[in-house]
C-alpha positions as CSV (number, residue, x, y, z in Angstrom):
1,M,0.0,0.0,0.0
2,H,1.3,3.4,-0.9
3,L,1.8,5.9,2.0
4,T,-0.8,8.3,0.7
5,Q,-3.4,5.5,0.8
6,N,-2.5,4.3,4.3
7,P,-5.3,5.5,6.6
8,Y,-3.0,5.1,9.6
9,L,-0.4,7.6,8.4
10,N,-1.8,10.1,6.0
11,P,-3.5,13.2,7.5
12,D,-5.4,13.7,4.3
13,S,-6.7,10.1,4.3
14,P,-10.5,9.5,4.0
15,G,-10.6,8.3,7.6
16,N,-9.0,11.4,9.0
17,L,-11.2,13.6,6.8
18,G,-14.2,11.7,8.0
19,T,-13.2,12.3,11.6
20,T,-12.9,16.0,11.0
21,L,-16.3,16.1,9.3
22,Q,-17.8,14.1,12.2
23,K,-16.4,16.5,14.8
24,Q,-18.1,19.3,12.9
25,G,-21.4,17.4,13.1
26,Q,-21.4,16.7,9.3
27,H,-22.3,13.0,9.6
28,I,-23.7,12.7,6.1
29,Q,-20.4,13.9,4.6
30,A,-18.3,11.8,7.0
31,T,-20.0,8.5,6.4
32,P,-18.6,7.9,2.8
33,R,-15.1,9.0,4.0
34,F,-15.1,6.3,6.6
35,K,-16.4,3.7,4.1
36,T,-13.6,4.7,1.7
37,A,-11.0,4.3,4.5
38,I,-12.4,0.8,5.2
39,K,-12.0,-0.1,1.6
40,Y,-8.3,0.8,1.8
41,A,-7.8,-1.1,5.0
42,D,-10.6,-3.3,6.1
43,D,-8.9,-3.8,9.5
44,F,-9.0,-0.1,10.3
45,V,-10.9,-0.2,13.6
46,P,-11.2,3.6,14.1
47,A,-12.9,4.0,10.7
48,C,-15.4,1.2,11.5
49,Y,-16.1,2.7,15.0
50,N,-16.4,6.2,13.7
51,L,-18.7,5.0,10.8
52,S,-20.9,3.4,13.5
53,E,-21.0,6.7,15.4
54,S,-22.0,8.8,12.3
55,L,-24.6,6.2,11.2
56,Q,-26.1,6.3,14.7
57,Q,-26.3,10.1,14.6
58,L,-28.1,9.7,11.2
59,Q,-30.6,7.3,12.9
60,Q,-29.4,4.4,10.7
61,T,-29.3,2.0,13.7
62,T,-29.0,-1.3,11.8
63,A,-26.1,-0.1,9.7
64,A,-24.5,1.5,12.8
65,L,-24.7,-1.8,14.7
66,S,-23.2,-3.6,11.8
67,A,-20.2,-1.2,11.6
68,L,-19.8,-1.4,15.4
69,N,-19.9,-5.3,15.3
70,T,-17.2,-5.2,12.6
71,A,-15.0,-2.9,14.8
72,L,-15.5,-5.2,17.8
73,K,-14.5,-8.3,15.9
74,L,-11.3,-6.6,14.9
75,V,-10.2,-5.7,18.4
76,P,-8.2,-8.4,20.2
77,A,-9.9,-9.9,23.3
78,R,-8.7,-8.2,26.5
79,S,-6.9,-5.5,24.7
80,E,-6.2,-2.2,26.4
81,P,-7.8,1.1,25.2
82,A,-5.6,3.3,23.1
């Protein structure tokens, strides 16, 4: 994966842009950014979790639970919070 596509390292990555939009309350705009970040790295837990948060804010409960379940499956058992 090229550095500019790595959602862990690039400040302009879709995941980071999604987080910025989410913090501004722009959940409709943030949601596709998180989905794009997940396409680049399907094990990117923060994008899955943040997607669930934005979907919940948009009252898309079923989709939010699905994204949250994906995030939870990716977190190792008994891991410490970041």
